[in-house]
Structure formats: C-alpha cells, structure tokens
C-alpha positions in Angstrom: -19.6 24.9 1.5 -17.5 21.8 2.4 -14.1 21.4 1.7 -13.0 18.4 -0.4 -9.4 18.1 -1.3 -9.3 14.4 -2.2 -12.5 14.1 -4.0 -11.5 17.4 -6.3 -8.2 15.6 -6.8 -10.6 12.8 -8.0 -12.4 14.7 -10.1 -9.4 15.6 -12.0 -8.2 12.0 -12.1 -11.5 11.0 -13.9 -11.1 13.7 -16.6 -8.7 10.9 -17.8 -10.6 8.1 -17.3 -9.4 4.5 -16.9 -5.6 5.1 -18.4 -6.0 8.3 -15.8 -6.5 5.6 -12.4 -4.0 3.2 -14.1 -1.5 5.9 -14.1 -2.0 7.1 -10.7 -2.0 3.8 -9.3 1.2 3.0 -10.7 2.7 6.3 -9.6 1.5 5.8 -6.5 4.2 3.0 -5.7 6.8 6.0 -6.4 5.5 8.9 -5.8 3.1 8.8 -2.8 1.3 12.2 -2.5 -1.5 10.7 -1.0 -2.0 8.3 1.4 -2.8 5.0 -0.5 -6.4 4.7 1.4 -7.2 8.2 0.9 -6.2 7.1 -2.5 -8.3 4.3 -2.8 -11.3 5.6 -0.8 -12.3 8.0 -3.4 -11.9 5.8 -6.2 -14.5 4.1 -4.7 -16.4 7.4 -4.3 -16.0 8.2 -8.0 -16.8 4.6 -8.7 -20.0 5.1 -7.1 -20.6 8.4 -8.6 -20.9 7.1 -11.9 -16.9 8.0 -12.9 -16.2 4.4 -13.6 -17.9 1.0 -13.3 -17.1 -0.6 -9.9 -15.0 -3.9 -11.7 -13.3 -1.1 -14.2 -12.1 1.0 -10.9 -10.7 -2.3 -9.3 -9.1 -4.0 -12.4 -7.6 -0.7 -13.0 -6.5 -0.3 -9.5 -5.0 -3.0 -8.9 -3.1 -3.5 -12.4 -1.5 0.0 -11.4 -0.2 -1.1 -7.8 0.7 -4.6 -9.3 2.7 -3.3 -12.4 4.1 0.0 -9.8 5.5 -3.1 -7.3 7.1 -4.9 -10.5 9.0 -2.3 -11.9 10.6 -1.6 -8.3 11.0 -5.2 -7.8 12.9 -5.7 -10.9 15.2 -2.0 -10.3 16.0 -3.5 -7.3 16.7 -7.2 -8.1 19.3 -6.1 -10.9 21.2 -3.9 -8.8 23.6 -4.6 -6.6 23.5 -5.5 -3.2 25.1 -2.7 -1.5 23.4 0.1 -4.4 19.6 -1.7 -3.8 20.5 -1.1 0.1 21.1 1.9 -0.4 18.0 3.4 -2.8 15.4 1.1 -0.3 17.3 3.1 2.5 16.6 6.7 0.7 13.3 5.6 -0.2 12.1 4.0 3.7 13.8 8.0 5.2 11.2 9.9 2.8 8.2 8.4 4.7 10.4 7.7 7.7 11.0 4.2 8.4 13.8 3.7 10.4 16.7 1.2 8.8 16.6 -1.3 12.0 12.8 -1.4 10.7 13.8 -2.1 7.2 16.2 -4.1 8.1 13.6 -6.4 10.1 11.4 -6.6 7.4 14.3 -7.6 4.8 15.0 -10.9 7.3 11.6 -11.5 7.4 10.5 -11.6 4.3 14.0 -13.8 3.4 13.2 -16.2 5.5 9.5 -16.6 5.1 8.8 -15.4 1.8 6.0 -15.7 -0.2 4.2 -15.0 3.0 5.4 -12.3 4.7 5.6 -10.6 1.0 1.4 -10.7 1.1 1.4 -9.9 5.0 3.2 -6.1 4.2 1.0 -5.5 1.6 -1.6 -5.1 4.4 0.9 -3.0 6.7 1.0 1.0 5.9 3.9 2.3 4.6 6.0 -1.0 4.5 3.6 -2.1 1.5 5.5 0.2 -0.2 8.9 -0.8 0.6 8.2 -4.5 0.3 9.2 -5.2 -3.5 12.2 -3.5 -3.3 12.8 -5.9 -0.2 11.4 -8.9 -1.8 13.9 -7.6 -4.9 16.9 -7.3 -2.4 16.4 -10.9 -1.1 16.4 -12.5 -4.5 12.9 -13.8 -4.3 11.3 -16.4 -7.2 9.6 -13.2 -9.6 6.7 -16.2 -9.4 6.0 -16.1 -5.8 6.5 -12.4 -5.3 3.7 -12.0 -8.5 1.5 -14.1 -6.5 1.4 -13.1 -3.3 1.4 -9.5 -4.0 -1.0 -9.3 -6.2 -3.0 -11.2 -3.5 -2.2 -8.7 -0.8 -3.0 -5.5 -3.8 -6.1 -7.3 -4.6 -7.3 -7.5 -0.6 -6.1 -4.1 0.6 -7.4 -1.9 -2.9 -10.9 -4.0 -2.3 -10.9 -3.2 0.7 -10.7 0.7 0.7 -12.1 1.0 -2.6 -15.4 -1.2 -1.5 -15.6 1.2 1.9 -15.5 4.2 -0.2 -18.3 3.3 -2.9 -20.5 2.0 0.0 -20.5 5.3 1.8 -21.1 6.8 -1.8 -24.0 4.8 -2.8 -25.4 5.6 0.9 -24.9 9.0 1.1 -24.7 10.7 -2.5 -23.1 14.4 -1.0 -20.4 12.3 1.2 -17.2 14.0 1.5 -14.2 11.7 0.2 -11.9 13.9 2.7 -14.0 13.4 5.9 -14.4 9.8 4.7 -10.3 9.2 4.6 -9.5 10.7 7.6 -12.6 8.4 9.6 -10.6 5.2 7.8 -6.7 6.9 8.9 -8.6 7.1 12.5 -9.7 3.4 11.9 -6.7 2.3 10.8 -4.2 3.2 13.3 -6.4 1.6 16.1 -5.8 -1.6 14.0 -2.4 -1.0 13.6 -1.9 -0.4 17.4 -3.7 -3.7 18.2 -1.6 -5.7 15.8 1.6 -4.2 16.9 0.8 -5.2 20.3 0.2 -8.4 18.4 3.2 -9.0 16.6 5.3 -7.7 19.8 4.0 -10.7 21.8 4.4 -12.7 18.7 8.1 -11.9 18.5 8.9 -12.1 22.0 7.6 -16.1 21.5 9.7 -16.4 18.5 12.3 -15.5 20.3 13.5 -12.3 18.8 15.6 -14.1 16.2 13.7 -12.8 13.0 15.3 -9.3 13.6 13.7 -6.2 15.2 10.2 -5.1 15.7 8.2 -3.6 13.4 8.2 0.0 14.8 4.7 1.9 14.3 4.6 3.3 11.2 2.0 6.5 9.5 -0.6 4.7 7.5 0.0 5.2 3.7 
C-alpha cells in the first residue's frame, strides 16, 4: 500500500469543505506546516478527485493566501520599526533565512515596490516574508494588494493546475510523490534563477543590497 501523507492530510481538510480550504490557505502564511507547493498540488489533486470544483479550489486558496498576507502586512505596518524588524527576523529564523537576505529583499522592495512584491510571491520561502517586508517599508496598500494578488494567483494557479492535471491523468497518483517531483523541479529552477540574479546584481553594481541566498522551497 502506498504511503501518501499529503493526500491523507488533504482528505481531512476536505471534510470541512471550502471553509477548511480557506482556513488552511490563510494559516499557511503563518504556520507553514507543509511547503506551499505541496499543499497546492494536494489541493489540485483533491479537486480532480471531486472534493471541490477546480474554480472554487482556486478562489478559496487565493482568497486565503491574500487574506493571510494582508493580515501580516497590516500587523507589521502598525508596529514600530524596531518591533517590526524583530518580528520579521524571528519569522525568518523559523524558515532559515539570514538577516542579510532579509535586508537585501527589504532594500529591493523599498526601491522597486510593487514589482518586487509581485516577484517575491514567486520565490520560495521569501514569499512568506514579503507581506511583512512590504509593511516594514510602508508600501502603499493598494499597490501591495494588487501585486500580492497577482503573484499569489500565478503561484497558486500553477501548482494547483499541476496537481489537478496529475489527478486527471492518473486517478491513483500519489500526492506525496507528485509533491516530491515538484520539489526537485523547483530546486532546479531556483538554481537557475539564483545564477541569473547574481549576474544581474553584479551588473547593477551591488547597490541593491546583498545577494539573496538559495532558500528551501516553502
């Protein structure tokens, strides 16, 4: 018998319907028990199995992710600069991101604003900190909402789509194996992006802060 912890967890969430999916997507922003790509692939597989219609799964996951991002953005924006930074650094330590990486992304978001908030939503692990960094630099809330929604929609749609397509192609597919294959692909893409970013940063003269180090997908 195949062991599929991701599929088993999603079966439990499915028992609570759309509300369970919404709550899971929101809480993932604060308590990333599963890497987000694994969670989203599992949501897509569950949609293929008939637990939710695909549009409903997409809408609920996007609403939950954006809602969680807004909560973190608002919390950090209301705190003072010193307390905000301590909170973000504490979150960064939980996902093994260095203070130098946090400072580098803060500088980039402050200088390029909405574009970098959107980009950050497509970078594993950094995407969890991006709302807090946007709140720290007091990014306009409308720009933040637009950029975050666009980035979340692309990220969630891609991985839910992978899960849904896998489930439609093979009804007996193991969700945990699909998530593992996605992880391997993400690591390969991350390595390529990291190398490209290094070349870009060197041409940029290093003025945007330290280079982001490679991070564990989340």
